[in-house]
C-alpha positions as a printed Julia matrix, in Angstrom:
235×3 Matrix{Float64}:
   0.0     0.0     0.0
   1.42    3.43   -0.95
   1.96    6.25    1.49
  -0.91    8.16   -0.11
  -3.28    5.26    0.45
  -2.15    4.96    4.08
  -2.73    8.68    4.68
  -6.13    8.51    2.91
  -7.22    5.56    5.09
  -6.1     7.34    8.25
  -8.05   10.46    7.26
 -11.13    8.33    6.51
 -10.93    6.59    9.92
 -10.51    9.95   11.64
 -13.61   11.24    9.82
 -15.65    8.18   10.95
 -14.54    8.67   14.57
 -15.52   12.34   14.38
 -18.93   11.39   13.0
 -19.49    8.86   15.81
 -18.54   11.41   18.48
 -20.32   14.39   16.95
 -23.49   13.83   19.08
 -23.81   14.84   22.77
 -21.18   13.21   24.97
 -22.22   10.84   27.81
 -21.19   13.37   30.43
 -23.3    16.02   28.68
 -26.34   13.73   28.66
 -25.87   13.0    32.37
 -25.6    16.71   33.08
 -28.87   17.33   31.25
 -30.61   14.57   33.17
 -29.3    15.96   36.44
 -30.49   19.44   35.5
 -33.94   18.12   34.62
 -34.12   16.19   37.91
 -33.13   19.26   39.93
 -35.73   21.34   38.11
 -38.3    18.67   38.88
 -37.33   18.66   42.53
 -37.53   22.44   42.69
 -41.0    22.36   41.17
 -42.08   19.67   43.64
 -40.72   21.75   46.52
 -42.56   24.81   45.27
 -45.8    22.84   44.96
 -45.32   21.35   48.44
 -44.64   24.73   50.03
 -47.61   26.18   48.17
 -49.85   23.37   49.41
 -48.64   23.89   52.98
 -49.33   27.62   52.76
 -52.82   26.96   51.43
 -53.45   24.32   54.12
 -52.13   26.64   56.82
 -54.34   29.44   55.61
 -57.31   27.08   55.61
 -56.6    25.93   59.17
 -56.15   29.51   60.36
 -59.4    30.53   58.71
 -61.22   27.58   60.32
 -59.82   28.37   63.77
 -60.3    32.14   63.78
 -63.45   32.43   61.69
 -65.33   29.39   62.97
 -63.95   27.31   65.86
 -62.82   30.03   68.29
 -65.94   32.19   67.82
 -68.12   29.09   68.22
 -66.21   28.12   71.38
 -66.79   31.55   72.88
 -70.43   31.55   71.84
 -70.93   28.09   73.32
 -69.29   28.93   76.65
 -71.54   31.97   76.95
 -74.59   29.87   76.04
 -73.99   27.21   78.72
 -73.22   29.67   81.54
 -76.75   29.7    82.95
 -77.05   25.91   82.66
 -73.75   25.46   84.5
 -75.1    27.42   87.45
 -78.19   25.18   87.54
 -75.97   22.11   87.4
 -73.8    23.32   90.28
 -76.95   23.8    92.39
 -78.12   20.22   91.55
 -81.15   21.46   89.62
 -80.9    18.49   87.28
 -84.43   18.65   85.88
 -83.85   22.29   84.92
 -80.46   21.43   83.4
 -82.14   18.91   81.08
 -84.3    21.62   79.52
 -81.3    23.08   77.71
 -78.14   20.99   78.18
 -78.93   18.22   75.63
 -79.73   20.8    72.95
 -76.57   22.74   73.76
 -74.5    19.55   73.58
 -75.83   18.94   70.08
 -75.53   22.53   68.88
 -71.94   22.95   70.09
 -70.74   19.43   69.39
 -66.98   19.32   68.82
 -66.25   22.23   71.17
 -65.35   22.42   74.85
 -68.75   23.94   75.53
 -70.45   21.03   73.78
 -68.39   18.54   75.79
 -69.34   20.22   79.08
 -72.99   20.31   78.02
 -72.84   16.58   77.2
 -71.33   15.87   80.63
 -74.01   17.9    82.41
 -76.69   16.12   80.38
 -75.31   12.68   81.18
 -75.0    13.35   84.91
 -78.44   14.96   85.05
 -80.05   12.01   83.27
 -78.26    9.69   85.7
 -79.51   11.61   88.72
 -83.07   11.69   87.4
 -83.16    7.96   86.6
 -82.95    8.04   82.79
 -80.02    5.64   82.5
 -80.3     5.05   78.77
 -79.78    8.73   78.0
 -77.15    8.98   80.73
 -75.11    6.34   78.9
 -75.71    8.04   75.55
 -74.3    11.39   76.69
 -71.55   10.2    79.03
 -70.1     7.96   76.33
 -69.58   11.08   74.19
 -67.69   12.93   76.92
 -63.93   13.32   76.58
 -61.89   15.35   79.08
 -58.13   15.97   79.09
 -58.11   16.61   82.83
 -57.27   13.32   84.58
 -59.81   13.64   87.39
 -62.68   14.77   85.18
 -61.82   11.95   82.81
 -61.76    9.22   85.47
 -64.85   10.7    87.14
 -66.89   10.64   83.94
 -65.82    7.02   83.35
 -66.94    6.08   86.86
 -70.3     7.83   86.41
 -70.76    5.97   83.15
 -70.15    2.83   85.2
 -72.97    3.92   87.54
 -75.32    4.26   84.56
 -74.47    0.77   83.3
 -74.91   -0.76   86.76
 -78.32    0.91   87.11
 -79.16   -0.54   83.69
 -78.33   -4.02   85.09
 -75.24   -4.35   82.88
 -72.94   -5.48   85.67
 -69.96   -6.62   83.62
 -69.72   -3.33   81.75
 -70.18   -1.36   84.95
 -67.45   -3.37   86.7
 -65.08   -2.78   83.79
 -65.66    0.98   83.94
 -65.3     1.15   87.74
 -61.91   -0.56   87.54
 -60.85    1.72   84.71
 -61.87    4.79   86.71
 -60.08    3.56   89.83
 -56.83    2.81   88.01
 -56.77    6.14   86.17
 -57.7     8.3    89.18
 -54.99   10.56   90.57
 -56.84   11.3    93.81
 -56.65    8.63   96.5
 -60.19    9.2    97.73
 -61.59    8.71   94.23
 -59.45    5.63   93.68
 -60.88    4.04   96.85
 -64.39    5.09   95.87
 -64.33    3.39   92.46
 -62.54    0.3    93.76
 -65.16   -0.11   96.49
 -67.94    0.11   93.91
 -66.16   -2.47   91.78
 -65.83   -4.81   94.77
 -69.53   -4.47   95.59
 -70.39   -5.5    92.03
 -68.18   -8.57   92.48
 -70.0    -9.39   95.73
 -73.34   -9.05   93.97
 -72.12  -11.51   91.37
 -70.87  -13.83   94.15
 -67.36  -13.43   92.78
 -65.69  -13.28   96.19
 -62.24  -14.05   94.82
 -62.17  -10.9    92.69
 -63.8    -8.9    95.48
 -61.0    -9.99   97.83
 -58.36   -9.02   95.28
 -59.86   -5.54   94.97
 -60.09   -5.05   98.74
 -56.47   -6.14   99.1
 -55.48   -3.66   96.38
 -57.17   -0.9    98.37
 -55.28   -1.92  101.52
 -51.94   -2.08   99.68
 -52.21    1.09   97.59
 -54.34    3.33   99.84
 -53.31    2.42  103.38
 -53.0     6.11  104.32
 -56.39    7.09  102.9
 -59.03    7.71  105.56
 -61.83    6.22  103.45
 -59.92    2.92  103.41
 -59.49    2.72  107.2
 -62.16   -0.01  107.57
 -60.94   -2.18  104.69
 -59.82   -5.06  106.93
 -63.39   -6.02  107.78
 -64.25   -6.3   104.07
 -61.17   -8.43  103.5
 -62.18  -10.69  106.39
 -65.73  -11.02  105.05
 -64.52  -11.93  101.54
 -62.12  -14.52  102.97
 -64.86  -16.07  105.09
 -67.11  -16.33  102.02
 -64.35  -18.14  100.12
 -63.88  -20.62  103.0
 -67.55  -21.57  103.1
């Protein structure tokens, strides 16, 4: 092969290589992909932030234009009924409290109205409605919470649903932060066990009172109940 032919072949190969590499390089393609991905991420971030702003504005509008005004309106509306409740005028309470509980449902005022309704129905002997309203009550305060559970237990016991009442008494006793209330609900639970002739569980409850509330005045006579439960088990 002549020198001219060699040079011509080399030039032709060089031309082919240039043609093959004339498109975008691999690194350039990767850079474009990375750029597109970053742009996509930026758009997603913008959309997310925008959605959060819209959601935040919606929540703020709900709170300040609806919930807070309704809370204030409800608390003002139940003021008179609260005074009747405090004075144990339960029949008078029931003229307005159930309607207020429904009207202001989902607010603190509605929750208080439901509690007053449930207790008033319990005190006036309407146990079905007492259960209905007390089951809807939800307090954050530990004592109000355990107290409403215990009162719901009273309503179930009066409705002859002993197992449910016992369950609620034990729940109220265990969640109570006041010793006197703990003893109160445990005693009620033990009496239900006695009524069911379940002296073993009654004894366990009385012994719990002695162990956990030995300093509480209302538990000072617990030994006689322990002795009675033991004697029943020995019969």
